N, CA, C and O of each residue as an XYZ file, in Angstrom:
548
protein
N     -29.978    -24.647     -9.322
C     -28.709    -25.094     -9.833
C     -27.978    -23.954    -10.550
O     -26.766    -23.785    -10.410
N     -28.757    -23.168    -11.331
C     -28.168    -22.049    -12.060
C     -27.640    -20.987    -11.083
O     -26.574    -20.410    -11.298
N     -28.408    -20.737    -10.000
C     -27.965    -19.783     -8.988
C     -26.693    -20.252     -8.298
O     -25.799    -19.452     -8.024
N     -26.613    -21.535     -8.019
C     -25.432    -22.089     -7.367
C     -24.198    -21.896     -8.234
O     -23.136    -21.543     -7.720
N     -24.314    -22.120     -9.530
C     -23.191    -21.906    -10.454
C     -22.775    -20.441    -10.464
O     -21.584    -20.129    -10.448
N     -23.742    -19.557    -10.489
C     -23.449    -18.119    -10.487
C     -22.735    -17.713     -9.205
O     -21.778    -16.940     -9.235
N     -23.200    -18.233     -8.097
C     -22.571    -17.914     -6.808
C     -21.153    -18.459     -6.761
O     -20.237    -17.766     -6.319
N     -20.963    -19.701     -7.214
C     -19.620    -20.293     -7.224
C     -18.680    -19.537     -8.158
O     -17.512    -19.341     -7.825
N     -19.164    -19.115     -9.305
C     -18.346    -18.348    -10.245
C     -17.943    -17.005     -9.629
O     -16.787    -16.592     -9.727
N     -18.901    -16.331     -8.997
C     -18.599    -15.051     -8.351
C     -17.599    -15.229     -7.217
O     -16.703    -14.403     -7.048
N     -17.742    -16.288     -6.447
C     -16.810    -16.576     -5.356
C     -15.413    -16.856     -5.889
O     -14.427    -16.396     -5.312
N     -15.315    -17.610     -6.988
C     -14.017    -17.907     -7.596
C     -13.330    -16.632     -8.067
O     -12.131    -16.457     -7.847
N     -14.071    -15.745     -8.709
C     -13.513    -14.469     -9.177
C     -13.026    -13.638     -7.990
O     -11.944    -13.053     -8.039
N     -13.821    -13.590     -6.935
C     -13.451    -12.841     -5.738
C     -12.180    -13.398     -5.109
O     -11.299    -12.631     -4.718
N     -12.074    -14.707     -5.005
C     -10.879    -15.327     -4.423
C      -9.644    -15.075     -5.272
O      -8.571    -14.812     -4.730
N      -9.774    -15.151     -6.595
C      -8.628    -14.885     -7.476
C      -8.190    -13.434     -7.371
O      -6.993    -13.149     -7.350
N      -9.131    -12.526     -7.305
C      -8.792    -11.104     -7.181
C      -8.091    -10.840     -5.859
O      -7.126    -10.077     -5.806
N      -8.571    -11.466     -4.793
C      -7.934    -11.309     -3.482
C      -6.525    -11.873     -3.496
O      -5.606    -11.249     -2.966
N      -6.339    -13.042     -4.092
C      -5.004    -13.661     -4.167
C      -4.065    -12.806     -5.004
O      -2.904    -12.629     -4.635
N      -4.542    -12.275     -6.120
C      -3.696    -11.435     -6.967
C      -3.293    -10.168     -6.227
O      -2.146     -9.732     -6.322
N      -4.227     -9.573     -5.490
C      -3.917     -8.368     -4.734
C      -2.896     -8.671     -3.633
O      -1.978     -7.881     -3.412
N      -3.044     -9.786     -2.953
C      -2.136    -10.150     -1.867
C      -0.740    -10.405     -2.390
O       0.235    -10.119     -1.694
N      -0.616    -10.933     -3.596
C       0.694    -11.240     -4.142
C       1.427     -9.988     -4.598
O       2.638    -10.046     -4.811
N       0.752     -8.870     -4.757
C       1.387     -7.677     -5.280
C       1.719     -6.664     -4.188
O       1.849     -5.473     -4.471
N       1.854     -7.112     -2.978
C       2.228     -6.209     -1.898
C       3.669     -5.748     -2.065
O       4.525     -6.476     -2.567
N       3.906     -4.533     -1.636
C       5.258     -4.003     -1.636
C       5.759     -3.982     -0.202
O       5.110     -3.430      0.686
N       6.915     -4.587      0.016
C       7.544     -4.584      1.329
C       8.706     -3.620      1.314
O       9.408     -3.497      0.310
N       8.912     -2.938      2.420
C      10.076     -2.074      2.573
C      10.929     -2.629      3.700
O      10.420     -3.147      4.694
N      12.246     -2.506      3.521
C      13.156     -2.991      4.552
C      14.481     -2.247      4.445
O      14.923     -1.871      3.359
N      15.093     -2.049      5.591
C      16.452     -1.532      5.636
C      17.358     -2.721      5.881
O      17.350     -3.306      6.964
N      18.134     -3.074      4.881
C      19.050     -4.214      4.986
C      20.395     -3.653      5.454
O      21.008     -2.856      4.743
N      20.863     -4.059      6.644
C      22.060     -3.444      7.233
C      23.386     -4.011      6.726
O      24.445     -3.674      7.256
N      23.338     -4.858      5.718
C      24.563     -5.469      5.197
C      24.424     -5.648      3.683
O      23.315     -5.651      3.148
N      25.556     -5.796      3.008
C      25.526     -6.111      1.588
C      24.920     -7.508      1.436
O      25.099     -8.361      2.304
N      24.205     -7.739      0.334
C      23.593     -9.045      0.138
C      23.582     -9.420     -1.336
O      23.837     -8.592     -2.212
N      23.281    -10.688     -1.585
C      23.303    -11.241     -2.941
C      21.954    -11.872     -3.253
O      21.363    -12.558     -2.419
N      21.482    -11.626     -4.464
C      20.294    -12.304     -5.004
C      20.703    -12.811     -6.383
O      21.026    -12.024     -7.273
N      20.685    -14.134     -6.550
C      21.146    -14.700     -7.823
C      22.616    -14.384     -8.014
O      23.445    -14.709     -7.164
N      22.935    -13.753     -9.124
C      24.327    -13.376     -9.395
C      24.547    -11.869     -9.240
O      25.546    -11.330     -9.716
N      23.604    -11.191     -8.568
C      23.724     -9.745     -8.367
C      24.006     -9.427     -6.908
O      23.413    -10.012     -6.002
N      24.918     -8.494     -6.700
C      25.247     -8.033     -5.353
C      24.570     -6.687     -5.123
O      24.502     -5.854     -6.026
N      24.070     -6.484     -3.906
C      23.371     -5.257     -3.533
C      24.046     -4.659     -2.309
O      24.421     -5.389     -1.392
N      24.205     -3.336     -2.284
C      24.789     -2.709     -1.092
C      23.762     -2.595      0.032
O      22.557     -2.625     -0.215
N      24.233     -2.468      1.237
C      23.347     -2.233      2.380
C      22.517     -0.984      2.096
O      22.989     -0.059      1.435
N      21.288     -0.958      2.591
C      20.463      0.226      2.388
C      18.979     -0.080      2.462
O      18.566     -1.152      2.903
N      18.188      0.890      2.020
C      16.734      0.779      2.033
C      16.255      0.189      0.705
O      16.687      0.607     -0.370
N      15.354     -0.790      0.806
C      14.882     -1.495     -0.389
C      13.371     -1.654     -0.381
O      12.728     -1.697      0.668
N      12.825     -1.739     -1.597
C      11.429     -2.095     -1.821
C      11.431     -3.452     -2.509
O      12.181     -3.670     -3.460
N      10.593     -4.361     -2.031
C      10.457     -5.685     -2.625
C       9.004     -5.834     -3.048
O       8.099     -5.821     -2.214
N       8.791     -5.974     -4.352
C       7.418     -6.118     -4.868
C       7.326     -7.436     -5.613
O       8.079     -7.698     -6.551
N       6.383     -8.260     -5.173
C       6.223     -9.584     -5.759
C       4.937     -9.648     -6.562
O       3.876     -9.230     -6.097
N       5.042    -10.172     -7.760
C       3.875    -10.377     -8.603
C       4.012    -11.764     -9.225
O       4.663    -11.939    -10.255
N       3.386    -12.741     -8.581
C       3.525    -14.118     -9.050
C       4.960    -14.581     -8.853
O       5.504    -14.472     -7.755
N       5.570    -15.094     -9.905
C       6.940    -15.600     -9.818
C       7.984    -14.497     -9.959
O       9.171    -14.741     -9.744
N       7.557    -13.287    -10.316
C       8.493    -12.181    -10.542
C       8.647    -11.351     -9.272
O       7.662    -10.904     -8.684
N       9.891    -11.155     -8.862
C      10.207    -10.313     -7.710
C      11.010     -9.116     -8.203
O      12.052     -9.272     -8.838
N      10.509     -7.913     -7.900
C      11.221     -6.686     -8.250
C      11.888     -6.150     -6.996
O      11.243     -5.984     -5.961
N      13.179     -5.881     -7.093
C      13.957     -5.366     -5.975
C      14.430     -3.972     -6.355
O      15.160     -3.796     -7.330
N      14.006     -2.982     -5.572
C      14.357     -1.595     -5.869
C      15.206     -1.020     -4.746
O      14.808     -1.039     -3.581
N      16.366     -0.515     -5.102
C      17.214      0.194     -4.154
C      16.626      1.595     -4.030
O      16.661      2.365     -4.990
N      16.087      1.933     -2.865
C      15.375      3.200     -2.682
C      16.280      4.416     -2.880
O      15.825      5.451     -3.368
N      17.556      4.300     -2.506
C      18.461      5.439     -2.636
C      18.862      5.686     -4.080
O      19.001      6.836     -4.497
N      19.049      4.616     -4.849
C      19.489      4.752     -6.237
C      18.342      4.715     -7.232
O      18.541      4.977     -8.418
N      17.144      4.393     -6.761
C      15.951      4.257     -7.613
C      16.233      3.307     -8.772
O      15.788      3.530     -9.897
N      16.978      2.244     -8.479
C      17.315      1.239     -9.478
C      16.564     -0.047     -9.149
O      16.590     -0.513     -8.010
N      15.891     -0.621    -10.155
C      15.108     -1.832     -9.946
C      15.690     -2.990    -10.743
O      16.018     -2.844    -11.920
N      15.815     -4.140    -10.092
C      16.215     -5.376    -10.746
C      15.058     -6.357    -10.621
O      14.250     -6.273     -9.696
N      14.993     -7.274    -11.554
C      13.941     -8.283    -11.563
C      14.578     -9.660    -11.461
O      15.580     -9.940    -12.118
N      13.992    -10.519    -10.631
C      14.436    -11.900    -10.499
C      13.216    -12.789    -10.333
O      12.101    -12.297    -10.157
N      13.422    -14.078    -10.388
C      12.325    -15.031    -10.236
C      12.326    -15.614     -8.833
O      13.381    -15.782     -8.221
N      11.139    -15.921     -8.329
C      11.012    -16.558     -7.023
C       9.999    -17.688     -7.125
O       9.174    -17.731     -8.038
N      10.082    -18.591     -6.174
C       9.165    -19.730     -6.114
C       8.324    -19.626     -4.850
O       8.741    -19.029     -3.857
N       7.141    -20.213     -4.902
C       6.298    -20.261     -3.712
C       6.911    -21.226     -2.705
O       7.499    -22.237     -3.087
N       6.775    -20.913     -1.420
C       7.174    -21.821     -0.355
C       6.081    -21.791      0.707
O       5.337    -20.817      0.816
N       5.992    -22.846      1.475
C       4.925    -22.997      2.453
C       5.479    -23.252      3.845
O       6.575    -23.791      4.004
N       4.717    -22.862      4.836
C       5.023    -23.136      6.231
C       3.780    -23.758      6.860
O       2.657    -23.469      6.448
N       3.985    -24.603      7.847
C       2.855    -25.240      8.519
C       2.018    -24.198      9.254
O       0.790    -24.288      9.279
N       2.681    -23.213      9.850
C       1.968    -22.161     10.583
C       2.210    -20.815      9.895
O       3.265    -20.612      9.294
N       1.266    -19.914      9.974
C       1.458    -18.588      9.373
C       2.633    -17.852     10.017
O       2.918    -18.030     11.201
N       3.296    -17.037      9.232
C       4.409    -16.233      9.735
C       3.885    -15.214     10.743
O       2.849    -14.588     10.524
N       4.604    -15.056     11.838
C       4.193    -14.076     12.843
C       4.691    -12.674     12.497
O       4.181    -11.684     13.022
N       5.693    -12.590     11.608
C       6.283    -11.305     11.246
C       6.418    -11.168      9.739
O       6.503    -12.160      9.015
N       6.436     -9.926      9.279
C       6.803     -9.646      7.898
C       8.317     -9.518      7.914
O       8.867     -8.680      8.628
N       8.996    -10.355      7.120
C      10.452    -10.435      7.264
C      11.126    -10.937      5.994
O      10.506    -11.548      5.123
N      12.418    -10.653      5.930
C      13.309    -11.196      4.912
C      14.227    -12.170      5.628
O      14.737    -11.863      6.705
N      14.445    -13.347      5.039
C      15.331    -14.341      5.636
C      16.542    -14.478      4.726
O      16.406    -14.746      3.533
N      17.724    -14.293      5.295
C      18.981    -14.400      4.560
C      19.756    -15.616      5.057
O      19.718    -15.940      6.244
N      20.452    -16.282      4.152
C      21.432    -17.299      4.528
C      22.780    -16.600      4.537
O      23.160    -15.954      3.560
N      23.497    -16.731      5.635
C      24.804    -16.097      5.770
C      25.872    -17.178      5.810
O      25.823    -18.079      6.648
N      26.841    -17.084      4.899
C      27.971    -18.013      4.918
C      29.131    -17.437      4.111
O      28.941    -16.742      3.114
N      30.319    -17.746      4.570
C      31.516    -17.302      3.863
C      31.621    -15.802      3.702
O      32.222    -15.327      2.738
N      31.045    -15.040      4.633
C      31.110    -13.582      4.544
C      30.061    -12.964      3.627
O      30.056    -11.748      3.435
N      29.186    -13.764      3.064
C      28.129    -13.292      2.181
C      26.765    -13.494      2.848
O      26.580    -14.377      3.684
N      25.815    -12.636      2.443
C      24.420    -12.789      2.868
C      23.590    -12.979      1.602
O      23.618    -12.139      0.702
N      22.852    -14.085      1.537
C      22.042    -14.416      0.374
C      20.567    -14.325      0.754
O      20.130    -14.976      1.703
N      19.792    -13.518      0.014
C      18.358    -13.439      0.285
C      17.745    -14.784     -0.067
O      17.868    -15.245     -1.202
N      17.087    -15.417      0.897
C      16.538    -16.761      0.708
C      15.017    -16.747      0.617
O      14.452    -17.350     -0.295
N      14.331    -16.058      1.564
C      12.874    -16.091      1.603
C      12.303    -14.733      1.994
O      12.964    -13.906      2.623
N      11.047    -14.539      1.595
C      10.289    -13.342      1.966
C       8.952    -13.813      2.525
O       8.247    -14.597      1.890
N       8.606    -13.327      3.728
C       7.370    -13.726      4.401
C       6.569    -12.489      4.798
O       7.134    -11.459      5.164
N       5.254    -12.606      4.720
C       4.348    -11.552      5.168
C       3.575    -12.093      6.366
O       3.060    -13.210      6.329
N       3.500    -11.299      7.420
C       2.804    -11.712      8.644
C       1.393    -12.189      8.332
O       0.666    -11.575      7.551
N       1.019    -13.313      8.970
C      -0.312    -13.861      8.809
C      -0.465    -14.828      7.657
O      -1.519    -15.447      7.512
N       0.568    -14.976      6.826
C       0.497    -15.883      5.677
C       1.336    -17.132      5.918
O       2.431    -17.058      6.476
N       0.817    -18.272      5.494
C       1.597    -19.512      5.598
C       2.307    -19.815      4.282
O       2.985    -20.835      4.164
N       2.155    -18.937      3.296
C       2.916    -19.071      2.054
C       3.784    -17.838      1.893
O       3.381    -16.717      2.203
N       4.992    -18.082      1.396
C       5.940    -16.999      1.177
C       6.591    -17.169     -0.178
O       6.101    -17.921     -1.019
N       7.686    -16.479     -0.389
C       8.436    -16.570     -1.640
C       9.860    -17.005     -1.302
O      10.431    -16.582     -0.297
N      10.417    -17.852     -2.152
C      11.772    -18.357     -1.945
C      12.577    -18.129     -3.211
O      12.075    -18.307     -4.320
N      13.839    -17.733     -3.034
C      14.707    -17.468     -4.171
C      15.674    -18.627     -4.369
O      16.074    -19.289     -3.412
N      16.041    -18.861     -5.612
C      16.974    -19.940     -5.934
C      18.362    -19.625     -5.400
O      18.737    -18.466     -5.222
N      19.105    -20.682     -5.152
C      20.481    -20.517     -4.676
C      21.379    -20.099     -5.838
O      21.263    -20.615     -6.949
N      22.276    -19.151     -5.557
C      23.223    -18.702     -6.577
C      24.372    -19.701     -6.677
O      24.534    -20.559     -5.809
N      25.155    -19.586     -7.724
C      26.327    -20.459     -7.886
C      27.305    -20.292     -6.734
O      27.887    -21.267     -6.258
N      27.482    -19.061     -6.291
C      28.398    -18.800     -5.173
C      27.902    -19.483     -3.909
O      28.693    -20.081     -3.179
N      26.614    -19.403     -3.642
C      26.055    -20.030     -2.445
C      26.198    -21.554     -2.501
O      26.524    -22.183     -1.494
N      25.957    -22.139     -3.658
C      26.105    -23.586     -3.810
C      27.559    -23.993     -3.592
O      27.832    -24.986     -2.917
N      28.489    -23.231     -4.160
C      29.919    -23.538     -4.006
C      30.349    -23.449     -2.547
O      31.082    -24.312     -2.065
N      29.901    -22.417     -1.842
C      30.242    -22.277     -0.422
C      29.664    -23.433      0.397
O      30.328    -23.948      1.296
N      28.441    -23.838      0.090
C      27.825    -24.956      0.807
C      28.583    -26.256      0.547
O      28.738    -27.081      1.447
N      29.053    -26.434     -0.685
C      29.832    -27.638     -1.015
C      31.158    -27.667     -0.272
O      31.700    -28.736      0.010
N      31.678    -26.478      0.044
C      32.936    -26.381      0.797
C      32.694    -26.450      2.298
O      33.600    -26.185      3.087
N      31.481    -26.802      2.694
C      31.091    -26.984      4.097
C      31.249    -25.715      4.935
O      31.610    -25.768      6.111
N      30.970    -24.573      4.298
C      30.964    -23.316      5.050
C      29.794    -23.348      6.030
O      28.721    -23.865      5.717
N      30.013    -22.798      7.201
C      28.956    -22.736      8.206
C      27.869    -21.772      7.725
O      28.161    -20.651      7.310
N      26.617    -22.220      7.786
C      25.487    -21.411      7.332
C      24.631    -21.005      8.524
O      24.317    -21.824      9.388
N      24.259    -19.736      8.558
C      23.362    -19.222      9.585
C      22.243    -18.449      8.908
O      22.432    -17.883      7.832
N      21.083    -18.429      9.540
C      19.967    -17.614      9.042
C      19.980    -16.262      9.749
O      20.176    -16.177     10.962
N      19.770    -15.221      8.973
C      19.691    -13.863      9.508
C      18.345    -13.302      9.068
O      17.998    -13.360      7.888
N      17.588    -12.760     10.019
C      16.261    -12.226      9.722
C      16.285    -10.707      9.811
O      16.812    -10.130     10.762
N      15.702    -10.074      8.800
C      15.579     -8.621      8.760
C      14.088     -8.288      8.737
O      13.346     -8.810      7.904
N      13.655     -7.431      9.641
C      12.255     -7.020      9.688
C      11.911     -6.199      8.457
O      12.724     -5.416      7.968
N      10.698     -6.389      7.966
C      10.215     -5.622      6.816
C       8.834     -5.080      7.163
O       8.196     -5.539      8.110
N       8.387     -4.114      6.399
C       7.075     -3.510      6.574
C       6.319     -3.572      5.270
O       6.916     -3.532      4.195
N       5.003     -3.669      5.362
C       4.162     -3.616      4.181
C       3.875     -2.150      3.912
O       3.357     -1.444      4.777
N       4.213     -1.689      2.704
C       3.892     -0.301      2.365
C       2.588     -0.291      1.585
O       2.333     -1.188      0.781
N       1.801      0.677      1.812
C       0.472      0.754      1.186
C       0.464      1.779      0.085
O      -0.564      1.987     -0.558
């Protein structure tokens, strides 16, 4: 019984360490259009996205400027086939909506900004735009 507890405790620690490591991956992507996250606008360019729990750090690679925002966990029935950024496009704006890593059925989702909510209320046509991303090591 004592050995079983020790094994279960070691397994729990290993799983938590693996989950923490997986959540701290840095993704790189070239976003070909201006985009919005929350109430901040970002110019087109190369970006690093680093997620640590609910905190998402967005770094503009050219300006070496980092902003921090909050994200929520989201789930999919099947694992993502690609590492990607999903944007909602409406009213001439692109809003970062989700971040997915290939092979994972859980991703990160960002809250809707006031501008995005207002455009949706005005029945603006919404389309999803996907941008490929890479995991940097």
